[in-house]
C-alpha positions in Angstrom: 0.0 0.0 0.0 1.2 3.5 -0.8 -0.1 6.5 0.9 0.3 10.0 -0.6 0.3 13.2 1.4 -0.7 16.6 0.0 2.4 18.8 -0.1 1.0 22.0 -1.4 -1.7 23.6 -3.5 -1.1 26.2 -6.3 -3.6 28.3 -8.2 -2.7 29.6 -11.6 -4.5 31.8 -14.2 -3.6 31.0 -17.8 -3.1 33.6 -20.5 -6.4 35.1 -21.6 -8.5 33.0 -19.2 -10.2 34.1 -16.0 -10.7 30.7 -14.3 -8.2 29.8 -11.7 -6.7 26.3 -12.2 -5.8 24.5 -9.0 -2.7 22.3 -9.0 -2.2 20.0 -6.0 1.2 18.3 -5.5 1.4 15.0 -3.6 4.3 13.0 -2.2 4.1 9.3 -1.7 5.9 7.2 0.9 8.9 6.7 -1.6 9.3 10.4 -2.1 7.9 10.6 -5.6 5.8 13.6 -6.5 2.5 13.5 -8.4 -0.2 16.1 -9.2 -3.9 16.5 -9.5 -5.5 19.4 -11.3 -8.9 21.0 -11.2 -9.0 21.3 -14.9 -7.5 19.8 -18.1 -7.2 21.9 -21.3 -8.5 21.3 -24.7 -7.7 24.1 -27.0 -9.1 24.2 -30.6 -5.9 22.8 -32.2 -6.0 19.7 -29.9 -7.7 16.5 -31.0 -8.6 15.6 -27.4 -8.1 16.8 -23.8 -4.5 17.5 -23.1 -3.0 15.0 -20.6 -1.9 17.4 -17.9 -0.4 14.9 -15.5 2.8 13.3 -16.8 2.9 9.6 -16.2 6.3 9.6 -14.4 8.0 12.2 -12.2 11.6 12.6 -11.3 12.2 12.2 -7.6 14.5 15.3 -7.5 11.8 17.8 -8.6 10.5 20.1 -6.0 6.8 20.6 -5.5 7.1 24.2 -6.8 9.0 23.0 -9.9 6.5 20.3 -10.6 3.6 22.7 -10.3 5.3 25.2 -12.6 6.0 22.4 -15.1 2.3 21.5 -15.3 1.2 25.2 -15.5 3.9 25.9 -18.2 2.6 22.9 -20.3 -1.0 24.1 -20.0 0.0 27.7 -20.8 1.9 26.5 -24.0 -1.4 24.9 -25.3 -3.2 28.2 -24.8 -0.5 30.2 -26.5 -0.3 27.8 -29.4 -4.1 28.3 -30.0 -3.7 32.1 -29.6 -0.8 32.1 -32.1 -3.1 30.3 -34.5 -5.6 33.2 -34.3 -8.0 31.7 -31.7 -9.3 34.0 -28.9 -8.9 32.3 -25.4 -12.2 30.8 -24.2 -13.1 29.5 -20.8 -14.6 26.4 -22.6 -11.1 25.3 -23.2 -10.9 24.3 -19.5 -12.5 21.0 -18.9 -13.1 19.8 -15.4 -10.6 17.1 -14.5 
C-alpha cells in the first residue's frame, strides 16, 4: 500500500483565461511527486483533452518545480491556440 500526502496547492491563471486552475502536488511514501488538477485543457488545435499529469515524475523535482512544469505545459497549449488566431475561451478548460 502506498499513501500520498498533500504537499502544497497552487492556483494559476492561464493567459487570456479568467478561471483559476488548481494544481495539487502530492508526495508518496517513496518520495515521488504527483499532481492532481482542477481542470484539463482542450484548445481548438487539440484532437482531445491535453493529458496534464505526466505519467512519471523525477524524484528530484521540488513541489514548486512540478507545479510550474504543469502550469507551463497548460499555458503552452493556450499560447499555441492564440498564435493560430484563436481567442482564449473558458470552454477550453475541462473539469478534471
